[in-house]
C-alpha positions in Angstrom: -149.4 -88.0 21.6 -149.4 -87.6 25.4 -147.4 -85.7 28.0 -146.1 -86.7 31.4 -144.3 -84.7 34.0 -140.7 -85.7 34.6 -138.5 -84.6 37.5 -135.3 -85.2 35.5 -135.0 -84.9 31.8 -132.3 -87.4 30.7 -129.4 -86.2 28.7 -127.8 -87.8 25.8 -127.9 -91.3 24.4 -124.4 -92.3 23.6 -122.9 -95.3 21.8 -119.3 -94.5 20.8 -118.0 -95.2 17.4 -114.4 -95.8 18.6 -111.6 -93.7 20.1 -110.5 -91.4 17.3 -109.9 -87.7 16.9 -111.2 -85.5 14.2 -112.6 -82.0 14.2 -116.3 -81.4 14.3 -118.4 -78.5 15.4 -119.8 -79.5 18.8 -120.8 -83.1 18.7 -123.8 -83.6 20.9 -124.6 -87.2 20.3 -123.5 -90.1 18.2 -124.9 -93.6 17.4 -123.3 -96.6 15.7 -125.5 -97.6 12.8 -123.7 -100.8 12.0 -120.1 -102.2 11.9 -119.2 -99.8 9.0 -120.8 -96.5 9.9 -121.8 -94.2 12.7 -124.0 -91.1 12.7 -123.4 -87.9 14.6 -125.6 -85.0 15.5 -124.0 -81.6 16.0 -124.4 -78.0 17.2 -124.1 -77.0 13.6 -127.6 -78.5 13.1 -126.4 -81.3 10.9 -126.4 -85.1 10.9 -123.2 -86.6 9.6 -122.7 -90.3 8.6 -119.1 -91.4 9.0 -117.2 -94.4 7.7 -115.5 -96.1 10.6 -112.8 -97.8 8.6 -111.4 -94.7 6.9 -113.0 -91.9 8.9 -114.5 -90.2 5.8 -117.8 -88.3 6.0 -120.3 -90.2 3.8 -123.3 -87.9 4.3 -123.9 -84.4 5.7 -127.6 -83.6 6.2 -129.0 -80.2 7.2 -131.4 -81.8 9.7 -132.8 -79.2 12.1 -133.2 -75.4 12.6 -131.4 -75.5 15.9 -128.7 -77.7 17.7 -129.2 -81.5 17.7 -129.3 -82.8 21.3 -129.9 -86.5 21.0 -130.0 -89.4 18.6 -131.3 -93.0 18.8 -131.9 -95.6 16.1 -134.4 -98.4 15.9 -135.5 -100.7 13.1 -133.5 -98.8 10.5 -134.9 -95.4 11.5 -132.6 -92.7 13.1 -134.4 -90.3 15.4 -132.9 -86.9 16.1 -134.1 -84.5 18.9 -133.4 -80.8 18.6 -133.6 -77.5 20.4 -136.0 -76.5 17.6 -138.6 -78.6 19.4 -138.8 -81.4 16.9 -137.9 -85.0 16.7 -137.2 -86.0 13.1 -137.1 -89.6 11.7 -134.5 -90.4 9.1 -134.5 -93.5 6.9 -132.4 -95.0 4.2 -133.7 -97.1 1.3 -131.1 -99.3 -0.2 -127.9 -97.4 -1.1 -129.5 -94.0 -1.1 -128.8 -91.2 1.3 -130.8 -90.8 4.5 -134.0 -88.9 3.9 -136.6 -87.3 6.2 -139.4 -89.9 7.0 -141.4 -87.9 9.5 -141.5 -85.1 12.1 -142.9 -85.3 15.6 -143.7 -82.1 17.5 -144.9 -81.4 21.0 -145.1 -78.2 23.0 -144.3 -74.9 21.3 -141.1 -73.1 22.3 -139.6 -76.2 24.1 -136.2 -77.7 23.4 -136.3 -81.5 23.0 -133.2 -82.7 24.9 -133.5 -86.4 24.6 -135.2 -89.1 22.4 -135.7 -92.8 22.9 -137.7 -95.5 21.2 -139.4 -98.5 22.6 -137.8 -101.8 21.7 -140.5 -102.8 19.3 -140.3 -99.3 17.6 -144.0 -98.5 18.3 -143.4 -95.6 20.7 -141.2 -92.6 20.5 -140.5 -90.6 23.6 -138.9 -87.1 23.9 -137.7 -85.2 27.0 -138.3 -81.4 26.9 -136.7 -78.4 28.5 -140.1 -77.8 30.2 -139.5 -80.9 32.4 -142.2 -82.8 30.5 -141.8 -86.0 28.6 -143.8 -86.6 25.4 -144.8 -89.8 23.8 -146.0 -90.6 20.3 -147.5 -93.9 19.2 -146.5 -94.7 15.7 -144.9 -97.1 13.3 -142.0 -97.1 10.9 -144.2 -96.1 7.9 -143.6 -92.4 8.2 -144.6 -90.0 5.6 -142.8 -86.6 5.6 
């Protein structure tokens, strides 16, 4: 892991599912997983996987201890950044539910407001409320 000073911490990564209306508690970020589903992070600390065709919630995961601020997906792994100071990696094996694959932590008592992943999936970056960016070198073989 390394740290770097940032003058601006970027906000949310956003890839809309489609223009629809349904009630959720404070959506903070969403990401389209494929043509059938999208995943959303929320102020209620959960990740929810939604069917795009019939708007049904397929999964609800108690993901963090504080609000989820950002999501991004790369190579089958969904990364969620939270005000609890953690980036969590979520994976799915076959038709099973998403499960925790790993946890990345940086400074103590810092909200992580954004997350992004390098195109090859080898680097994960988080932007913190302390105006520092954090980077982790890794791979997709997480162990929780």
